[in-house]
N, C-alpha and C positions, 0 to 999 in steps of 0.2 A: 455690221457692228453689233446689232441686237442679238443675232444668232450666236456669234462668237462669245459674247458676254454671258449669254444664257447657258452655254456649255460650261463655262467657268463657274457660274453661279450654282449649277447643278452639282458639280464635283465638290465645291466647298460646303454646300448645304448638306449633302449626303454624308460627308465625313463628320460634320459637327453634330448632326441630329442623332447619331448613334449613341453618343455619350450618355445623355439623360435616359436612354432606353435600356441600358445594360442591366440595371437591377431587375427590371421587369422580365427581360430575356432570361436572366439567370434563374429566377424563381419559376417561370413558366416552363422552361425546357429542362430544368434540373441540371444546369451546367455547373461544374466546379469553377472556382476562381481562375485556376490555371487554364482551363478550357475556354472560359469566357473571354480572356484577353485575346484569343485568336479570332474573335469576331471583329476586332479592330486590326490585329496584326495580319490577318489573311488579306485584307484589302491593301495594306501597305506592301505585302509580299508581291501580289499581282501587279500593283501599280509600279513599284520600284523596279521589279524584275523585267518588265516589258517596255519600259519607257523609251530606251534608246532605239529598240527595234521599231516601236510605234512612231517615233519621231522620224526615223530614216525612211520608213515606208511612206510617210507623208510627202517625201521628196521624189518618190518613184511612182506612186499610184495616184489615181484621181482622188483629190482630197474630199470632194463632196460625197462620193460613194463610200470612201473610207469612214468619214464622219457619221453618215447616216446609218451605215451597217452596224457600227459599234454602239451607237446610241440605242438602236433596237435591241442589240444583245444586252446592253446595260438594263434596259427596261424588262426584258425577259428574266434576267437574273434577279432583279428586284422583286418581281411578282413571285418567282419561285421561292425566294427567301422569306416572303411574307406568308407562304403557305406551309412551311415546314413544321414538323412536329418533334424534331430532335435537333440537337446542337450541331452534329456533324454536317448535315445538309446546309444549315445556315452558314457555317464557315465556308463551305464550298461555294455557295452563292455569293458571299462577300469576296472570295478570291476572284471569281469571274467578273464581278463588278470592278474590282481593282484592275484587272487586265483590260477591261473595256475602257476605263478611264485613262490607261496608259496609251491608248490609241486616240481617244477623242481629245485629250488635253493638248498634246503637241500639234495635232492636226488643226485644231481650232486656232492655236497661236500662229501656226504657219500661214493659215488663211488671212489672219489679221495682218501679218507682216507683208504678205504679198499684195494686200488690198491698199495699204497705206504706204506708199513709196517715199513721200516727202518726210524729211526727218522730223519736222515740227508736228505734222499730222500724226506720224507714227508714235511719237512720244506721248502725245495727247491721248491717242487710242489705247496705248499701254496703260496709261493712268486710269482711264475708264475701266479697262479690263481688270486691274487690281482692285479698284473700288467696288466693282460688282462682286468680286470674289469675297471681299470683306463683308459686304452686306449679306451675301449668301451664308457665310459662316455664322454671323450674328443671328440671322433668322433661323438657321439650322439649330442653334442652341435653344432658342426660344420655342420654335415649332416642335422640335424633338421633345421638349419637356411637356408641352401641352398634348401632343399626340400620344406620347407614352402613357400619359395619365389614363387615357381611354383604352389604348392597346398598343403594344410595341410594334405590332404588325403594320400599323398605319405608317410608321417611319420607313417601312420598306415599300409600301404601295405608293406613297406620295412621290418619291423620286421616279418611280416607273411612269406615272402619269406625265410628269414634267418632261422626262426623256422622250416619250412618244410625241408630245406636242412639239418639242424642239426638233425632233427628227423630221416631222412633217413640214415644219417651217423651213428647215435647212434644205430640204428637197425642192421647195418652191423658190427659195431666194438665192442660194449660193449658185454662182455661175458654174456650169458643168465643165469638166475638162481641165480645171485648174490643178497644176502640179508643178514640181520643180523642173528645171531645164534638163536635167540629166535623165536619160531614158534607159540606161543599162539595168539589167536585172540584178538585184542585190545578191551578194555572194551568200550561199546557204551556210557554209561552215562558219563564217563570221557571225551570221545571225544566231546560229545555234549556240556557239560558245559564249557570246556576250550576254545572251538572254539567260542561259543556265548559270553563268558566272554571277550575274547580278541577283538572280533568284537565290543562289546559295549564300551570297553576302547578306542580302536583306533578311533571309531566314535566320542566319547566324545572329544578327543583331536583334531581331525580334525574339529569338529563343533565349538570348542572354538575359533579357529583362525578366524572364520567368524562371529559367534554370540556372543562371549564373554564367559568367564568362569562361570558367574552366570546366564546364560540363563537357563530356566527350562529344555529344552531338553538336554543341556549339562550336567546339574547336574543329571538328571534322567538316562542318559546313563552311566555316571560315577558310579552312585550308583548301577545300574544293573550289571555293569562289576565287581565291588567289590564283590557283593553278589554271582554272578555266579562263580567267581574264588575261593571264600571261599567254595562254595559247591563242586567245583572240588577237592580242597584239602582234604575235608572230605571223598569224594568218593575214592580218591587214597590211603588214609590211611587204608581203610577197604577192598578194592577189592583184590581178589587173584592175578590176573595178571594185575597190573596197566598199564594204557597207558603211564604214565610218573612216574617212581620211584622217589619219592620225595628226596631220599637220594642223588641224583646227585647234588642237590643244596647245600648240606652240604660240598662239596669239596671247600676249600678256594680259590684255584687257579681259578677254573671255576667261582665261584661267583664274585671274584674281577674282572676278565677279562670282564665278562658280564656287571658289574656295570660301568666299565670304558668305555663301548661302548657309554655312554652318550657323549663322545668326538665327535662321528660322528654326533650327533645332533648339537653340537656346530659348527662343520665344515659346515653342511648344513645351519644352521641358519646364519652363517657369509655370505655364498653365497646369502642367501635370502636378507639380509640387504644391502649388497654391490651392488647386482643387482638392487634393488630399487634405490639406490643412483646413479648408473651409468645411469639409464634410466630417472628417475624423475628429478634429479638435473643437470646431465650433458647432457641430451638429446640424449644419445646413443640409437642405435637401439637394438632390442632383440639379433640379431646376434652378434653385437659388445660386448654386455654385456656377452653373452655366451663365446665368444672368450677370454674374460679377465681371464678365469680360465684355459686356455689351458696350460700355463707354468707349473702350479702346477700339472695338470694331467699328463703331459709328464714326469715330475720328478718322480712322483709316479710309472709310468709305467716302468721307467728305473731302479729306485733304490730299489723298493720293493723286487725284487728277491735277491739282494745283502744283504739287511738287514735280510731277512729270513735266510740266511747262517750265519749271525752274531749271531742269536739267538742260534744256535747249539754250538757256541764257547763261547759266553759271557753271555748267559741267556736272558730270555725274559723281565723280569721286569726292569732291568737297561736300556735296549734299549727303552722300552715303556716310561719310565720316561723322558728320554732325548727327545724323539719324541714329547711327550705332552708339555714339557717345550718350545720346539721350536715353536709349534703351538701357545701357549699362547703369546710368545714374538712377533710372527708375527701379532697377533690381536692387541696387545698393540701398536706396531709400526703404524699400519693402523689407529687406532682410534686417536692417538695423532697427526698424520700427516694430518688427514682429514681436508681439508679446509686451511691448511697451507703449505703443500708440493705438488708440481706438481703431478698430478694423475698418470702419467706413472712410475716414479721411486717409488712412493708409492705402486703401484700395483705390480711392478716387484719384489721388495724386499719382500713384503708379500707373493707372490706366491712361491718364492724360499724357504724362511724359512718354510712356511706352507706345501709346497710339501715335503720337506725333513722330516719334523716332522711327517706328515701323513704316509709316506713310512716307517718310523721306527716304529711308534706306532701300526698301524693296523695289520701287519703280526705278531708282537710279541704277541698281545692279541689274535689273531685268533689261533695261535699255542698253546698258553697256554689253551685256552678254550676247545680245542678238543683233547689235548694231552693224557688225561687220559681216553678217551672214549673206552669202550670195543667194540668188533665187533657188539654187539646187541644194542649199544648206539650211534653209529656214526651218524645216522640220527637225533636222539634226540639232541645230543650235537650241531650238525650243526644248527638245527632248533632253539634251544635256543639262540645260538650266533647271528644268523641273526635276530631273533625276538628282541633281546636286542638292536641291532642297529636301527631297525625300530621304536621301542618304544622310544628310545632315540631321534631319529629325530622328532617324533611327539611331545614329551614333550617339548624339547628345542625350536623348531620352534614355537610351539603354544604359549609358554610364551613370546618368543621374539616378536611375532606378537602383543601380548597384550601390551608389553612395547612400541612398536612403535606407537600403536594406542593412548595411553595416552600421548605420547610425540610428537605427530604429528605436533603440533603447534610450535615446537622448531626448525624447519628447520634442519640445519645440526646437531644441538644438539639432535634432535630426533633420528637420525641415530646413534649418539654416545651412546645414552642411550641403544639402542638395542645391540650395540657392547660391551658395558661394561658388560651387562648381560652375553653375550657369553664368555667374558674373565673370569668372575667370575666362571662360570661352568667349563671352561677348567682348571683354576687354582685349583679348588677343586679336579678334577679328577687327575691332576698331583700330588697333595699331596697324594691322595689315592694310586696311582701307586708307589710313592716313599716309602710310609709306607709299602706297600706289598713287595717291593723289599728288604727292611731291614728285615722284618719278614721271608721271604723266605730264605735269606742268613743265618739268625740265625738257622733256622730249618735244612738247609743243612749242616752247620758247626757242629751242634749238632749230 
């Protein structure tokens, strides 16, 4: 359990710690604002593009070897990124780190699912898993600010050290030979098409935030992604041993849970808009802006484990609906009070409501998404769930950035426009969760 949580902690901390370091990276390497955003987007590109492949390989290959190998690659990429003298190699290192995380994250989650077979124990373990991720994110924001004050390169070296330590411990602790029950070799055409299709899709979304949704490169990448994923579906329908059995998407609970992961996109989009407001309008430093989310992160870290136990007693969908509704209320409170209420009570109330809401919704949907996975589907279900959250982040943040661009001349009203879009997405997801809760209750009663 410690090893699996350490992997999740590493991923969350690494993502969060880069934010406070971006201004130092820009000045040290002489990167333009458009080039600087690829320090973040490259990681998302590698992570989102290879997640399904990484998750499925966790069902075919030995999980300990897969995890240790990619942790070492993650550490090497981190060290290389800390030694660069130009922006392009740093973006390449971040891309490789994202690819590494695409293999380590679903593999670690698959190991957790295989280790804890009892439903109550599994739910509790997933609660711990999310809690550690939240703590990693909070510490990443704080540690990133402190380390970047001395040198942004330390934000690259620190994850390398942690990754090497976790790799050594995983080699010593995790039982060798653990894998899914299915032993067929994955189909190469399916692996190539789904990976390239997701890469093109994530690239289009990442590019849209910088160049716009109607830019030729954005449209071309999106079209390529659609065609490649369509080709992948055709391959999986005909191949004898599919990389991803398409029947898994027909399970209503899994499909609804992954669709609802758009809420994480709303969560990150809210952070995106409010961070800009804190820095551009209030003149806060990057470290202060990062610290503004510590309250919510700590609440998630403490409460997620307890809400995971509630799922075993009360069910996932009622809890998810309440959690999503709390998040929507927290965003409405913030946007209505923006410019009218003092920033500190505005921030604290939003963080409390939003933190409790996230702590309730995320474990409920995570448990639902992976609950029905067979032993040879644990990596796949984990990969789909994580991929859904990453795609949700890319889509919602991309559209939110476009709304901000068009409303940029409206001062505070521009921030409100982006936040109202976030509220609309969260409200729609809350309605979907409530509808699913009612349908699930009727099926259970029947």
